[in-house]
N, C-alpha and C positions, 0 to 999 in steps of 0.2 A: 699210477697215472691219474686216478680220480682225486688225488690230493693236490694236483697242479692248480695254479691260479688261472692260467690261460692255456689254450690248446698249443701254444708255442713254447711252453716252458720245458726246460731240461730237468733231468733228475737222476736218481739212482734207485729206481724201483725195480730194476731187473739186472741180473748179472751181465747181460750183454752191453750194458752202459759203462762198465768199468774201464774197458780199453779206450773208450771215447774220452774219458777223463784222464787216464793215466799219463798220456803224452803231455797234457797241459800241466798236470801236477809236477811231473818230472822236469819239465822245462823251467817252471817257476822256481822249483827247489834248486836247480842248477845255478841259478843266479844268486843263491844265498838267502832267498826269502823263504818264509814258512807258508804252507798252504793249509787253509781251513775251509770247511764246507758248512753251509747252513742247511739244515734239514727242516722241512716245513710240510704242513698239510693245510690247505686253504679252507677246508670245511665249507661253510655256507657262502664264502667269498670265492669259491672255485668256479670253474667253467665260465670265467668272465672274459670279456672282449679285450682286444689289444688293437693297436693301430694296424697291425698286419691282418688281423682277423675281422676287424670291424666290431660292432656291438660295444663300443667304448662306454664304460660305466653301466654295463648291463650284462645279463647272462647270455651266453652263446647258446642258441637253440640246438637241440640234439641233432636235428637234420643238417646243421651247419658245423658239426664237429664237437658240440658241447656234450655234457653229461649231467645226469641228476646229481645234485649235491647233497651232502649230509652235514649234520650238526648235532650238538647235544640235544637241542630242542627244535621243534618246528617253528622257528622264528626267522623270517627273511631279513636280509640285510638290505635296507633301502628298497630300491626297486628291482633287486635281483630276484631270481626264481626262489620259490619256497623250498627250503631244504627238507629232507626227511630225517627224523630223529634216529640216531644210531641205537641199535640194540646193544645190550651188554656184551654179547658175543662179538659184535662188530667192533666195539671199543677195544676188546682184547686183541682182535686181529690187527687193528691199526697200531696198537702198542708193539706187537710183533713186527709189523712192517717198518716202524721206526728203527727197531733193533736191526732188522735185515739191511736197511739202508745204511745204518752206521757201520755194520760189518763190511759192506761194500766200500764205504769210504775209507776204512782202515786198509782193506785190500788194495785200494787204489793208491794209497800212499799219503792221503791227507794227514796232517799232523795235529789238527784240532777239529772239534765238531761243535757247532752251535745249534741249539734247538730254537726255532722261531716260535716264541710264545707271546708275541705282541701283535699289534695292529689289527686285531679282530680276526685273526686266523684261528684254526681249530683249537689249539691249546688255549689261546686267549678266550675263545668262546666258552670253553669249559670253566675257566676261572671266573668269568663275569656273571653276576647274578641277573643281569639284564638279558643275556643270551642263553643262560642255562637255568631253566626252570624245572629241571628233572626232580623227581621225588624218590630216586633210588640212591644207591651208594655213590653215584657220580654227580649228584646234585645236592640241593639243599644248602647247608651251611658251608663254612670255609673248608672243613676237612673233606667233604664230599666233592666240592668244586675243584679242589687241588689234587684229588686222587689221580686223575688222568695224567697230569704233568708228572707227578711223583712216580707213577708206574712207567712212563716213558723214560724218565731220567734213569731209573733203576735198570730198565731193559737195555738201554743204550750203553750205560756204563759197564754192564756185564759183558759186552762184546768188544770193549775198548782195551787196549794195553794199559797197564798200570802207568800212571804218570802222564798219559795223554790228556790234554785239557778238554773239558766239557763245559761249555758255556750255555746259559739259557737267557735268551733275550725276552724281556717282558716290557709291557707298557706300564709305567709306574701308576698311571691313572687313565681312565677312559674319558674323563672330564664330563661325566653324565651323573646326575643325581641318582643315588641308589645303586650305582655300578661299581666296578673295580676301582679301588682308590689307593692312595699312598699307604694308608695304614695296613691294608691287606698285602700290599707289596712287601712291606717290612716284615710282616708275619711270615710270608712265603720265603723270604730270604733266610729266615731263622730255622726253616725246616731241615 
């Protein structure tokens, strides 16, 4: 639940949510359409407001249903609350949580999974040198900054049936000098 964007978001972070999705997936598949799910962790852009909750374009205070956010580094997004930098153990736990959500997606009957690695959410935050200034194995150069995404992809793929599509959505560029750019996106696609 701490990976949500807003307090009103849905998800697959616990087994009890499978049945809530299954009837939707089954109904869509009955029409002949395929069902895919997008898995995401908002990172420093989490606990944000919505029109229903208020606090639009800002962080929802804890006393109003928000939560402390996490990120690769302690760098806030705009005027949002300052996130706490993740420990390596926490990063490993989030990788496992992506895999657990993917397993739930498979159990629900989804036919494809997309990982959201764009728009400044957690995977994107790890990729971008402007939001990831870590000096450990999850930061620094290209290999370190892509490590989290590679580990998430490997963990998710491990729980998916053979032949089930796995997609990764990325921002080709963040349009900021010194940040994630098209050259790095091409390098990522070759991994």
